[in-house]
One Martini backbone bead per residue (centre of mass of N, CA, C, O) as a GRO file, in nm:
protein
  116
    1UNK     BB    1  10.493  -5.878  25.721
    2UNK     BB    2  10.500  -6.142  25.489
    3UNK     BB    3  10.553  -6.247  25.148
    4UNK     BB    4  10.448  -6.463  24.874
    5UNK     BB    5  10.506  -6.483  24.550
    6UNK     BB    6  10.428  -6.639  24.251
    7UNK     BB    7  10.617  -6.456  24.014
    8UNK     BB    8  10.848  -6.420  24.206
    9UNK     BB    9  11.083  -6.453  24.386
   10UNK     BB   10  11.166  -6.663  24.608
   11UNK     BB   11  11.033  -6.595  24.908
   12UNK     BB   12  11.038  -6.370  25.142
   13UNK     BB   13  10.855  -6.051  25.149
   14UNK     BB   14  10.794  -5.745  25.102
   15UNK     BB   15  10.574  -5.548  24.999
   16UNK     BB   16  10.554  -5.459  24.637
   17UNK     BB   17  10.615  -5.182  24.398
   18UNK     BB   18  10.573  -4.955  24.182
   19UNK     BB   19  10.601  -4.623  24.101
   20UNK     BB   20  10.408  -4.411  23.964
   21UNK     BB   21  10.365  -4.165  23.772
   22UNK     BB   22  10.325  -3.898  23.999
   23UNK     BB   23  10.352  -4.069  24.253
   24UNK     BB   24  10.342  -4.097  24.572
   25UNK     BB   25  10.499  -4.310  24.780
   26UNK     BB   26  10.266  -4.338  24.988
   27UNK     BB   27  10.047  -4.403  24.779
   28UNK     BB   28  10.184  -4.662  24.683
   29UNK     BB   29  10.174  -4.814  24.951
   30UNK     BB   30   9.866  -4.806  24.981
   31UNK     BB   31   9.807  -4.953  24.714
   32UNK     BB   32   9.949  -5.217  24.775
   33UNK     BB   33   9.781  -5.295  25.022
   34UNK     BB   34   9.508  -5.294  24.878
   35UNK     BB   35   9.560  -5.479  24.624
   36UNK     BB   36   9.733  -5.723  24.756
   37UNK     BB   37   9.565  -5.726  25.070
   38UNK     BB   38   9.303  -5.554  25.144
   39UNK     BB   39   9.442  -5.295  25.285
   40UNK     BB   40   9.328  -5.019  25.486
   41UNK     BB   41   9.520  -4.717  25.535
   42UNK     BB   42   9.672  -4.403  25.708
   43UNK     BB   43   9.933  -4.524  25.905
   44UNK     BB   44  10.212  -4.434  25.777
   45UNK     BB   45  10.574  -4.465  25.792
   46UNK     BB   46  10.878  -4.341  25.728
   47UNK     BB   47  11.186  -4.486  25.744
   48UNK     BB   48  11.337  -4.524  25.449
   49UNK     BB   49  11.585  -4.479  25.194
   50UNK     BB   50  11.681  -4.678  24.912
   51UNK     BB   51  11.999  -4.712  24.731
   52UNK     BB   52  12.063  -4.923  24.438
   53UNK     BB   53  12.241  -5.176  24.265
   54UNK     BB   54  12.177  -5.445  24.107
   55UNK     BB   55  12.277  -5.743  23.954
   56UNK     BB   56  12.172  -5.596  23.666
   57UNK     BB   57  12.235  -5.270  23.696
   58UNK     BB   58  11.985  -5.157  23.846
   59UNK     BB   59  11.836  -4.885  23.964
   60UNK     BB   60  11.724  -4.824  24.305
   61UNK     BB   61  11.429  -4.674  24.468
   62UNK     BB   62  11.334  -4.709  24.813
   63UNK     BB   63  11.034  -4.692  25.005
   64UNK     BB   64  11.005  -4.732  25.357
   65UNK     BB   65  10.729  -4.854  25.523
   66UNK     BB   66  10.530  -4.837  25.833
   67UNK     BB   67  10.339  -5.021  26.096
   68UNK     BB   68  10.186  -5.001  26.402
   69UNK     BB   69  10.034  -5.292  26.567
   70UNK     BB   70   9.820  -5.476  26.793
   71UNK     BB   71   9.710  -5.614  26.534
   72UNK     BB   72   9.577  -5.855  26.293
   73UNK     BB   73   9.461  -5.803  26.011
   74UNK     BB   74   9.243  -5.880  25.777
   75UNK     BB   75   9.319  -6.042  25.473
   76UNK     BB   76   9.301  -6.003  25.095
   77UNK     BB   77   9.460  -6.163  24.879
   78UNK     BB   78   9.582  -6.171  24.587
   79UNK     BB   79   9.681  -6.358  24.311
   80UNK     BB   80   9.997  -6.280  24.360
   81UNK     BB   81   9.959  -6.421  24.634
   82UNK     BB   82  10.042  -6.702  24.803
   83UNK     BB   83  10.141  -6.580  25.089
   84UNK     BB   84  10.109  -6.498  25.443
   85UNK     BB   85  10.291  -6.357  25.743
   86UNK     BB   86  10.305  -6.308  26.091
   87UNK     BB   87  10.597  -6.193  26.224
   88UNK     BB   88  10.787  -6.168  26.463
   89UNK     BB   89  11.044  -5.943  26.480
   90UNK     BB   90  11.230  -6.183  26.640
   91UNK     BB   91  11.102  -6.422  26.411
   92UNK     BB   92  11.245  -6.464  26.150
   93UNK     BB   93  11.338  -6.596  25.888
   94UNK     BB   94  11.570  -6.728  25.734
   95UNK     BB   95  11.779  -6.595  25.508
   96UNK     BB   96  11.727  -6.833  25.282
   97UNK     BB   97  11.393  -6.747  25.288
   98UNK     BB   98  11.472  -6.471  25.160
   99UNK     BB   99  11.438  -6.256  24.934
  100UNK     BB  100  11.673  -6.080  24.780
  101UNK     BB  101  11.920  -6.159  24.965
  102UNK     BB  102  11.766  -6.068  25.244
  103UNK     BB  103  11.655  -5.764  25.246
  104UNK     BB  104  11.418  -5.765  25.450
  105UNK     BB  105  11.589  -5.799  25.704
  106UNK     BB  106  11.739  -5.536  25.682
  107UNK     BB  107  11.488  -5.352  25.689
  108UNK     BB  108  11.368  -5.449  25.959
  109UNK     BB  109  11.617  -5.372  26.130
  110UNK     BB  110  11.592  -5.068  26.078
  111UNK     BB  111  11.312  -5.036  26.202
  112UNK     BB  112  11.371  -5.156  26.480
  113UNK     BB  113  11.578  -4.938  26.559
  114UNK     BB  114  11.365  -4.697  26.550
  115UNK     BB  115  11.173  -4.827  26.791
  116UNK     BB  116  11.360  -4.778  27.053
   0.00000   0.00000   0.00000
C-alpha cells in the first residue's frame, strides 16, 4: 500500500514519520499506521534498517516494517494523506511516479526478496 501526502514531496510513498524521542521504532510504525491511516495492528515485522545521507546532507536512519495480509483493510486516512492505493506487489507505479527518487520501490523490492 502506498500513499500520496498533501504537503510532502509529490509521488507515491510508503507511510512514514519521525521516531519520537525514546520511542521504539516498532511503536513508531504502529503510531504512523494508526494516526495517518486509522489502521490498528500488532502484526508488523521488521524488514531492514536503512542508513543514508540525503541530497541535503542530512543523515537518515529508517526502520522498514511490513505486514502480510490476505485482505485489504478499510482505512480512514488523516488530513495529511491525499490518497492511498493497494498496489499488487508486482504492479507498482512507474519509478517517476514514486516520491523521494523512487526509494519506495527499492524498499518494496527488498521486502519482496525476503518473502521468497
